[in-house]
C-alpha positions in Angstrom: 13.5 -4.5 -0.8 14.6 -1.5 -2.7 18.1 -2.8 -2.4 17.2 -1.7 1.1 16.2 -4.1 4.0 15.5 -1.1 6.2 11.9 -2.2 6.1 12.5 -5.8 7.4 11.5 -8.8 5.3 8.5 -8.1 3.1 5.5 -10.2 3.8 4.1 -12.7 1.4 1.3 -10.5 0.1 -0.9 -13.3 -1.3 -0.8 -15.1 2.0 -1.6 -12.0 4.0 -4.6 -11.2 1.8 -5.8 -14.8 2.2 -5.5 -14.3 6.0 -7.4 -11.0 5.8 -10.3 -12.7 4.0 -10.5 -15.4 6.6 -10.3 -12.7 9.4 -13.1 -10.5 8.2 -15.1 -11.1 11.4 -12.1 -10.8 13.8 -11.8 -8.1 16.4 -8.9 -5.7 16.4 -7.4 -7.7 19.3 -7.5 -10.9 17.4 -6.0 -9.3 14.3 -3.3 -7.7 16.4 -2.4 -11.1 17.9 -2.2 -12.6 14.4 0.0 -9.8 13.2 2.4 -10.0 16.2 2.7 -13.8 15.7 3.8 -13.2 12.1 6.4 -10.6 13.2 7.9 -12.8 16.0 7.6 -16.2 14.4 7.8 -15.6 10.7 10.0 -12.5 10.5 7.5 -10.3 8.7 7.4 -6.6 9.2 4.6 -4.4 10.6 5.0 -2.1 7.6 4.1 -4.9 5.3 1.5 -6.7 7.4 -0.7 -3.9 8.6 -1.7 -2.6 5.2 -2.7 -6.1 4.2 -5.1 -6.6 7.2 -6.8 -3.3 6.9 -9.6 -4.9 4.9 -10.7 -7.0 7.8 -11.1 -4.1 10.2 -13.5 -1.1 10.5 -11.7 2.1 9.6 -12.1 3.4 13.2 -10.3 0.3 14.5 -7.1 0.8 12.5 -5.5 3.2 15.0 -6.1 0.8 17.8 -4.5 -2.1 15.8 -1.4 0.1 15.1 -1.1 1.2 18.7 -1.2 -2.4 20.0 1.1 -3.9 17.4 3.8 -1.2 17.4 3.5 -0.9 21.2 4.0 -4.6 21.8 7.1 -4.6 19.7 8.4 -1.5 21.5 8.2 -3.1 25.0 8.3 -6.8 24.1 10.9 -8.0 26.7 9.0 -6.4 29.6 5.7 -8.1 28.5 7.5 -11.5 28.0 8.9 -11.3 31.5 5.5 -10.6 32.9 4.1 -13.7 31.1 6.9 -15.8 32.5 5.7 -14.8 36.0 2.1 -15.8 35.2 2.2 -18.8 33.0 3.7 -22.1 34.3 4.5 -23.7 30.9 5.5 -21.7 27.8 2.9 -21.5 25.1 4.5 -23.1 22.0 3.6 -24.4 18.6 -0.1 -23.9 17.8 -0.7 -22.2 21.2 1.7 -19.4 20.3 -1.3 -17.4 19.1 -2.6 -17.5 22.7 0.8 -16.2 23.9 0.5 -13.3 21.4 -3.0 -12.6 22.6 -1.6 -12.3 26.2 0.9 -9.8 24.9 -2.0 -7.8 23.5 -3.9 -7.9 26.7 -1.0 -7.0 28.9 0.0 -4.1 26.7 -3.6 -2.7 26.9 -3.6 -3.0 30.7 -0.2 -1.3 31.1 -0.1 1.3 28.4 -3.5 2.1 27.1 -6.4 4.1 28.6 -8.9 1.3 28.2 -10.9 0.3 31.3 -9.3 -2.9 32.7 -12.5 -4.9 32.7 -13.2 -3.9 29.1 -9.7 -4.7 27.9 -9.8 -8.2 29.6 -13.2 -9.0 28.2 -12.3 -8.1 24.6 -9.1 -10.2 24.7 -10.9 -13.1 26.3 -13.6 -13.0 23.6 -10.9 -12.9 20.9 -10.0 -16.5 21.8 -13.1 -17.8 20.0 -12.4 -16.0 16.8 -8.8 -17.3 16.9 -10.1 -20.9 17.3 -8.5 -21.0 20.7 -11.7 -21.1 22.8 -10.3 -23.9 25.0 -7.8 -21.3 26.3 -10.5 -18.8 27.3 -10.1 -19.6 30.9 -6.3 -19.4 30.9 -6.4 -16.0 29.2 -9.0 -14.7 31.6 -7.2 -16.1 34.6 -3.7 -14.7 33.6 -5.0 -11.2 32.9 -7.1 -11.0 36.1 -4.2 -12.4 38.2 -2.0 -9.7 36.7 -4.5 -7.0 37.7 -4.6 -8.4 41.3 -0.8 -8.8 41.7 0.4 -6.1 39.4 2.4 -4.2 42.0 4.5 -7.2 43.1 4.9 -8.6 39.6 6.2 -5.3 38.2 8.5 -4.8 41.2 10.1 -8.1 40.2 10.2 -7.4 36.5 11.4 -3.8 36.7 14.0 -4.2 39.5 16.7 -3.7 36.9 16.7 -1.1 34.1 15.5 -2.6 30.9 17.0 -1.6 27.5 14.1 -3.3 25.6 16.7 -4.0 22.9 18.4 -7.2 21.8 21.7 -7.7 23.6 23.8 -7.7 20.4 22.5 -4.2 19.5 23.1 -2.8 23.0 26.7 -4.1 22.8 27.3 -2.3 19.5 25.8 0.9 20.7 27.9 0.7 23.9 31.0 0.3 21.8 30.2 3.2 19.4 28.6 5.8 21.6 29.5 7.2 25.1 25.8 8.3 25.3 24.4 4.9 24.3 21.7 5.1 27.0 20.3 8.3 25.5 20.0 6.5 22.1 18.2 3.6 23.7 15.9 5.9 25.6 15.0 7.8 22.4 14.4 4.5 20.6 11.9 3.4 23.2 9.7 6.6 22.8 6.9 7.1 20.3 8.3 9.2 17.3 7.3 12.8 16.6 5.5 13.6 13.4 7.5 15.9 11.1 6.3 17.7 8.1 8.2 19.0 5.1 6.5 22.2 3.7 6.5 22.4 -0.1 7.9 25.9 -0.4 6.8 26.1 -4.1 3.3 26.5 -2.6 3.8 28.1 0.8 6.5 29.4 3.0 7.0 27.5 6.2 5.5 30.3 8.3 2.4 30.5 6.0 1.8 26.8 6.3 2.2 27.0 10.1 -0.5 29.6 10.1 -2.8 27.3 8.1 -2.1 24.6 10.7 -3.0 27.0 13.5 -6.2 28.0 11.8 -7.1 24.2 11.8 -6.2 24.1 15.6 -3.0 22.1 14.8 0.0 23.1 16.8 3.5 22.9 15.3 7.1 23.9 16.1 9.9 24.9 13.7 13.4 23.4 13.6 16.9 24.3 12.2 15.8 22.9 8.9 14.2 25.5 6.6 11.2 23.5 5.6 10.5 21.4 8.7 7.6 21.6 11.2 7.1 19.2 14.1 3.5 18.6 15.1 2.8 18.7 18.9 0.6 15.7 18.4 0.5 13.3 15.5 -2.6 13.4 13.4 -4.0 11.7 10.3 -2.6 13.1 7.1 -6.2 13.8 5.8 -6.5 16.5 8.5 -3.4 18.4 7.2 -4.4 21.5 5.2 -4.1 20.9 1.4 -2.2 17.6 1.9 -3.8 16.1 -1.2 -2.7 19.1 -3.3 0.9 18.5 -2.3 1.3 21.4 0.1 3.2 19.3 2.6 4.8 15.8 3.0 5.3 13.7 6.1 9.0 13.1 6.4 11.3 12.8 9.4 13.5 15.8 10.2 16.8 13.9 9.6 15.7 12.5 6.3 14.7 16.0 5.2 18.4 17.0 5.0 19.1 14.6 2.1 17.8 16.8 -0.8 19.2 20.0 0.9 22.7 18.5 1.1 22.5 17.1 -2.4 21.9 20.7 -3.7 20.0 19.7 -6.9 20.0 22.1 -9.8 17.6 22.4 -12.7 18.5 20.6 -16.0 20.9 18.3 -14.2 20.8 14.5 -14.4 20.0 13.2 -10.9 19.7 9.7 -9.6 17.8 8.9 -6.5 19.0 5.3 -5.8 16.9 3.1 -3.6 14.2 5.7 -3.8 11.0 4.2 -2.4 8.7 5.4 -1.0 9.7 8.6 -2.7 10.0 11.3 0.0 13.5 12.3 -1.1 12.6 12.1 -4.8 9.8 14.6 -4.4 12.0 16.8 -2.2 14.7 16.9 -5.0 12.0 18.0 -7.4 10.6 20.7 -5.1 14.1 22.2 -5.0 14.9 21.7 -8.7 11.6 21.2 -10.7 13.4 21.0 -14.1 15.9 18.4 -13.0 16.0 15.2 -15.0 15.4 12.7 -12.1 15.5 9.0 -12.2 14.0 7.3 -9.1 15.4 3.8 -8.9 14.3 0.9 -6.7 14.7 -2.9 -6.8 11.2 -3.6 -5.6 8.4 -2.9 -8.2 5.6 -2.9 -5.6 7.4 -0.2 -3.5 7.7 2.0 -6.6 4.0 2.4 -6.6 4.4 4.6 -3.6 6.9 6.7 -5.4 4.5 7.2 -8.3 1.6 8.1 -5.9 3.8 10.7 -4.2 4.9 12.2 -7.5 1.3 12.4 -8.6 0.1 14.0 -5.4 2.8 16.7 -5.8 2.2 17.0 -9.6 5.9 16.2 -10.4 7.7 14.3 -13.1 10.4 11.7 -12.7 11.5 8.6 -14.5 10.6 5.7 -12.2 12.7 2.6 -12.8 12.8 -0.9 -11.3 16.4 -2.1 -11.2 19.3 -3.3 -9.2 21.6 -0.4 -8.0 24.6 -2.7 -8.3 24.0 -3.2 -12.0 23.4 0.3 -13.4 24.3 -0.6 -17.0 21.4 -3.0 -17.2 18.6 -0.6 -16.2 20.1 2.4 -18.0 20.2 0.3 -21.2 16.6 -0.8 -20.6 15.4 2.8 -20.5 17.6 3.9 -23.4 20.0 6.0 -21.4 23.2 4.0 -21.6 25.4 7.0 -22.1 24.0 9.0 -19.2 26.5 10.2 -16.5 24.8 11.8 -13.5 25.6 15.2 -12.1 24.3 14.2 -8.7 23.5 10.9 -7.0 21.6 10.3 -3.8 22.4 6.9 -2.5 20.0 6.1 0.4 21.8 2.8 0.9 20.4 -0.5 2.2 21.0 -0.6 5.9 20.1 -2.1 9.3 17.6 0.7 10.0 18.9 0.9 13.5 18.4 4.7 13.4 14.6 4.4 12.9 13.7 1.9 15.6 11.3 4.2 17.3 9.2 4.3 14.0 9.7 0.6 13.3 10.1 -1.1 16.7 9.8 -4.5 15.1 13.3 -3.9 13.7 14.7 -4.8 17.1 13.3 -8.3 16.8 13.6 -8.8 13.0 17.2 -7.6 12.6 20.0 -10.0 13.5 23.6 -9.4 14.2 24.5 -11.6 11.3 22.6 -9.2 8.9 25.2 -6.4 9.3 28.2 -7.8 7.5 26.2 -8.7 4.3 24.7 -5.2 4.3 28.1 -3.6 4.5 29.2 -5.7 1.5 26.1 -4.7 -0.5 26.6 -1.0 0.4 30.2 -1.2 -0.9 29.1 -2.8 -4.1 26.4 -0.2 -4.8 28.8 2.7 -3.9 31.4 1.4 -6.4 28.8 0.7 -9.1 27.2 4.1 -8.9 30.5 6.0 -8.5 31.3 4.9 -12.1 28.1 6.6 -13.3 29.0 10.0 -11.7 30.4 12.8 -13.8 33.8 14.3 -13.0 33.1 17.1 -10.4 29.7 15.4 -9.7 28.3 14.9 -6.2 27.3 11.6 -4.5 25.5 11.9 -1.2 25.7 8.7 0.8 22.9 8.2 3.4 21.6 5.5 5.7 19.1 5.3 8.5 21.6 3.4 10.6 23.6 4.4 13.6 26.2 1.6 13.3 29.7 2.9 12.3 30.5 -0.1 10.1 27.7 0.9 7.8 28.5 4.6 7.9 31.8 6.3 8.8 33.8 3.1 8.5 32.2 2.4 5.1 33.0 5.9 3.8 36.5 5.9 5.3 37.3 2.7 3.4 35.8 4.0 0.2 37.9 7.2 0.4 41.0 5.1 0.9 40.3 2.8 -2.1 38.9 5.5 -4.4 41.6 8.2 -5.1 39.2 10.4 -7.1 36.8 10.7 -4.1 36.9 13.8 -2.0 35.0 14.2 1.2 33.1 17.5 1.5 32.2 19.3 4.8 28.6 19.3 6.0 26.9 22.2 7.7 26.4 20.6 11.1 28.2 20.8 14.5 28.5 17.4 16.2 27.3 18.3 19.7 26.5 14.6 20.4 29.9 13.0 20.4 32.2 15.9 19.4 34.5 13.6 17.3 36.7 16.0 15.3 38.0 13.0 13.2 34.5 11.9 12.2 33.9 11.1 8.5 30.5 12.4 7.4 27.9 13.3 10.0 25.9 11.0 12.2 22.5 12.0 13.6 21.2 10.0 16.5 17.5 9.8 17.4 16.4 12.5 19.8 13.1 12.7 21.7 11.9 15.9 20.0 14.3 15.8 17.1 14.9 13.6 14.1 15.7 9.9 13.7 19.1 8.3 13.5 20.6 9.1 10.1 24.1 9.3 8.5 25.3 11.5 5.7 28.6 11.7 3.8 29.0 14.1 0.8 31.5 13.1 -1.8 32.8 14.9 -4.9 34.4 13.1 -7.8 37.6 14.8 -8.6 38.1 15.7 -12.3 
């Protein structure tokens, strides 16, 4: 994935489209159960599965599907414990789809404003579409028993504070952060919707006025282009979205282009660029820069091209491996290019964006981290060789794990004598570590996601 497994394991798109065709008549609950099954048992990500099943749903049902699928992944351990209280024998093998349907039903009863009788009926009816009609009675009985005994069941399940995170990740957070509970709490919330105002078209305050005229409330932040919507909405409702007036991008990620400080006429590489939010931001700040947007996954580069088109911008979009820059530079006839600036949004564990992608908690494994650290190091070294003397490389991840971030950069500085760490314009009020290398954002309820930055200059 874009040299970047931050979106966990891409789905087999042909298989998903085949599933979607078969599922044309399925309800949103049945589709949700299928999607959750593929996340939990096949290691596929919601970000790859949901676009492929949209065809089998009515447009108005898509928000419901997303709410259920993301919500189940967000609170999965709690739902699993409830099922253990209600089902005598675990549902395994071919009956796992019934287990996932129970997850869907319990999530609706606990977290959604759907009348209980309607929620139960819809889930029970979904058994037929899923060819599990023989389990209709079991699903009905389990959900209705939960409604009758909800108070005592939840008292048993919730008697201890639940992290709703895998144990290995909790242990890593405990080791790295005194305020690890705050991080976990933020991860378990729904994320805010942040906008990046295109200041080539409007000032932030002008666009905020446009939002207010459309009855959309937004707050400002320390970042000069950022607005946080009080309530998330569909992008089609944002004033002049299709004309490029604004881009949906998390607050922490919006700092990348600002910190890079791109200039017109410079050669700039956005490495691991998909889906293109940072590429377009670079071009908003330096419209005449010569930008190459690189990604290892061709299908993800389509999103980069779409975003460039929407904002009426020009960049060279290249499919290639960030560890092998000579190969793709030769392919595009630019073998001699040395970059003035490089943005390396490195492959990472994505542990900083769990609230946006809660399936990461169940897709990512502890054994994934060490190979990612090795890959990050390889890309850093390969791209450093393509940076001009006095050039700038901005290293970024959407991780909160020190081995991918501060420890990675500390090691690079030790082994690369021509690398100089530059200061960043942030005060670390979260852990106040004066010896920190780079800057680590952690997810905050009304703030940005977990994100790390280190800015390096190549000494002449």
